[in-house]
C-alpha positions as semicolon CSV with decimal commas, in nm:
position;residue;x (nm);y (nm);z (nm)
1;N;-8,173;-2,278;2,863
2;L;-8,535;-2,167;2,875
3;A;-8,641;-2,448;2,640
4;F;-8,450;-2,698;2,854
5;A;-8,620;-2,570;3,172
6;G;-8,956;-2,598;2,998
7;S;-8,870;-2,952;2,898
8;L;-8,786;-3,043;3,256
9;L;-9,124;-2,910;3,362
10;A;-9,282;-3,116;3,083
11;G;-9,095;-3,420;3,215
12;V;-9,249;-3,373;3,559
13;H;-9,590;-3,332;3,393
14;L;-9,530;-3,649;3,190
15;V;-9,448;-3,857;3,498
16;W;-9,738;-3,714;3,700
17;H;-10,005;-3,762;3,436
18;G;-9,850;-4,079;3,293
19;R;-9,906;-4,257;3,623
20;G;-10,271;-4,148;3,622
21;W;-10,316;-4,259;3,261
22;L;-10,170;-4,602;3,335
23;R;-10,403;-4,641;3,637
24;G;-10,704;-4,521;3,436
25;G;-11,015;-4,733;3,435
26;E;-11,192;-4,904;3,150
27;A;-11,328;-4,681;2,876
28;N;-11,688;-4,783;2,809
29;T;-11,822;-4,521;2,569
30;L;-11,686;-4,398;2,237
31;E;-11,621;-4,060;2,400
32;Q;-11,419;-4,223;2,679
33;R;-11,223;-4,439;2,432
34;L;-11,136;-4,132;2,222
35;M;-11,042;-3,927;2,531
36;R;-10,819;-4,207;2,658
37;G;-10,645;-4,217;2,319
38;A;-10,602;-3,839;2,319
39;Q;-10,451;-3,856;2,667
40;G;-10,204;-4,122;2,556
41;W;-10,101;-3,919;2,252
42;T;-10,065;-3,609;2,469
43;L;-9,825;-3,803;2,690
44;Y;-9,630;-3,913;2,382
45;A;-9,614;-3,555;2,251
46;I;-9,491;-3,428;2,588
47;G;-9,240;-3,712;2,624
48;S;-9,100;-3,678;2,273
49;G;-9,083;-3,300;2,314
50;F;-8,894;-3,348;2,640
51;L;-8,646;-3,586;2,478
52;M;-8,593;-3,367;2,172
53;A;-8,514;-3,068;2,394
54;L;-8,221;-3,249;2,555
55;P;-7,913;-3,101;2,384
56;P;-7,747;-3,429;2,275
57;V;-8,076;-3,571;2,143
58;N;-8,164;-3,240;1,978
59;A;-7,828;-3,232;1,802
60;L;-7,897;-3,576;1,657
61;L;-8,268;-3,548;1,572
62;H;-8,330;-3,179;1,495
63;G;-8,472;-3,141;1,146
64;T;-8,543;-3,512;1,100
65;T;-8,870;-3,701;1,064
66;M;-8,865;-3,756;1,441
67;V;-8,992;-3,400;1,468
68;V;-9,271;-3,498;1,228
69;S;-9,363;-3,790;1,457
70;H;-9,396;-3,548;1,748
71;A;-9,615;-3,312;1,543
72;M;-9,835;-3,583;1,390
73;A;-9,904;-3,737;1,730
74;A;-10,014;-3,397;1,854
75;M;-10,217;-3,304;1,546
76;I;-10,394;-3,634;1,474
77;G;-10,358;-3,818;1,801
78;V;-10,458;-3,531;2,025
79;N;-10,654;-3,271;1,829
80;T;-10,857;-3,501;1,604
81;L;-10,942;-3,746;1,880
82;L;-11,044;-3,460;2,111
83;I;-11,272;-3,312;1,845
84;L;-11,434;-3,650;1,784
85;A;-11,469;-3,711;2,160
86;L;-11,642;-3,376;2,201
87;G;-11,872;-3,462;1,913
88;F;-11,965;-3,793;2,075
89;R;-12,023;-3,612;2,406
90;V;-12,275;-3,382;2,239
91;H;-12,423;-3,662;2,025
92;P;-12,371;-3,990;2,216
93;A;-12,358;-4,304;2,004
94;Q;-12,389;-4,671;2,076
95;N;-12,070;-4,867;2,135
96;E;-12,107;-5,050;1,805
97;P;-11,830;-5,304;1,737
98;A;-11,739;-5,130;1,409
99;M;-11,695;-4,796;1,588
100;V;-11,485;-4,953;1,865
101;R;-11,269;-5,116;1,596
102;A;-11,234;-4,777;1,424
103;V;-11,103;-4,619;1,747
104;R;-10,859;-4,908;1,797
105;A;-10,752;-4,898;1,431
106;T;-10,692;-4,521;1,449
107;N;-10,467;-4,558;1,753
108;A;-10,286;-4,862;1,609
109;L;-10,224;-4,689;1,276
110;L;-10,099;-4,380;1,458
111;V;-9,854;-4,602;1,647
112;V;-9,729;-4,746;1,316
113;M;-9,699;-4,400;1,162
114;V;-9,512;-4,260;1,461
115;L;-9,278;-4,562;1,469
116;L;-9,200;-4,518;1,099
117;F;-9,111;-4,153;1,157
118;I;-8,903;-4,239;1,467
119;V;-8,702;-4,508;1,289
120;A;-8,650;-4,290;0,981
121;G;-8,559;-3,991;1,199
122;A;-8,311;-4,192;1,406
123;A;-8,154;-4,331;1,089
124;E;-8,143;-3,987;0,933
125;G;-7,986;-3,835;1,244
126;A;-7,728;-4,111;1,284
127;L;-7,636;-4,132;0,916
128;R;-7,610;-3,759;0,851
129;T;-7,315;-3,733;1,083
130;A;-7,121;-3,958;0,844
131;Q;-7,253;-3,851;0,504
132;P;-7,446;-3,569;0,334
133;F;-7,827;-3,589;0,327
134;E;-7,840;-3,642;-0,049
135;E;-7,658;-3,972;-0,003
136;L;-7,890;-4,097;0,271
137;R;-8,217;-3,972;0,122
138;D;-8,283;-4,310;-0,044
139;T;-8,242;-4,493;0,287
140;V;-8,482;-4,258;0,466
141;E;-8,736;-4,278;0,184
142;L;-8,718;-4,657;0,191
143;L;-8,799;-4,658;0,562
144;L;-9,104;-4,440;0,494
145;L;-9,232;-4,656;0,207
146;P;-9,534;-4,796;0,400
147;L;-9,648;-4,445;0,498
148;P;-9,906;-4,394;0,219
149;L;-10,082;-4,718;0,318
150;V;-10,085;-4,611;0,682
151;G;-10,230;-4,275;0,574
152;L;-10,505;-4,445;0,377
153;G;-10,585;-4,665;0,676
154;L;-10,601;-4,360;0,902
155;A;-10,827;-4,181;0,656
156;G;-11,056;-4,485;0,655
157;S;-11,073;-4,526;1,033
158;L;-11,119;-4,154;1,097
159;G;-11,378;-4,143;0,817
160;M;-11,569;-4,424;0,988
161;L;-11,566;-4,231;1,315
162;A;-11,678;-3,912;1,142
163;W;-11,957;-4,102;0,965
164;G;-12,065;-4,256;1,296
165;L;-12,070;-3,913;1,457
166;A;-12,274;-3,765;1,171
167;R;-12,517;-4,058;1,190
168;S;-12,547;-4,014;1,567
169;A;-12,606;-3,640;1,532
170;L;-12,880;-3,695;1,275
171;T;-13,041;-3,971;1,483
172;N;-13,029;-3,764;1,801
173;R;-13,166;-3,459;1,621
174;S;-13,462;-3,648;1,471
175;G;-13,526;-3,820;1,805
176;Q;-13,530;-3,485;1,987
177;A;-13,767;-3,339;1,729
178;A;-14,005;-3,635;1,764
179;G;-13,988;-3,605;2,143
180;A;-14,068;-3,233;2,127
181;I;-14,374;-3,305;1,911
182;N;-14,500;-3,569;2,151
183;R;-14,458;-3,343;2,457
184;T;-14,648;-3,054;2,300
185;S;-14,934;-3,250;2,146
186;P;-15,276;-3,213;2,317
187;S;-15,311;-3,591;2,358
188;A;-14,990;-3,619;2,565
């Protein structure tokens, strides 16, 4: 009952913040784009957690890859994007087209990954009521077949963002050092 009450509170939170997220303005910087993605994935994590706490849904999906979709959205979609956004706040970078594409690719690949886990989890939950897991394992594994390619794509897009952040940090650091030298020189 306590988990269900917590889920109802999460549902109110989802509706309240979901409306704000949908009304949100245009994200112009890499930090804003990453924060907007993290907010969206937070809403998904809250929404999926709310749904999975409903007793009939929980009975169907508990222990399936749907739970993995909820966790991956929180781990990659929220935590990783927040860390990168903080990094770009400390070391701002230009809105280079390649970096904007990397943010979009990360979110798109996360959507694909989450959808794969949802479909496999729903199939697993529905089929396990009729047959033992050993008999449906092949079906679930077939649904997850594209997952390694999605993972490689995510590694590439997140690697691009990490490389851009490292490049920005090094550029900002050398620029600050040069500025400090110019301010302290006798000719300035």
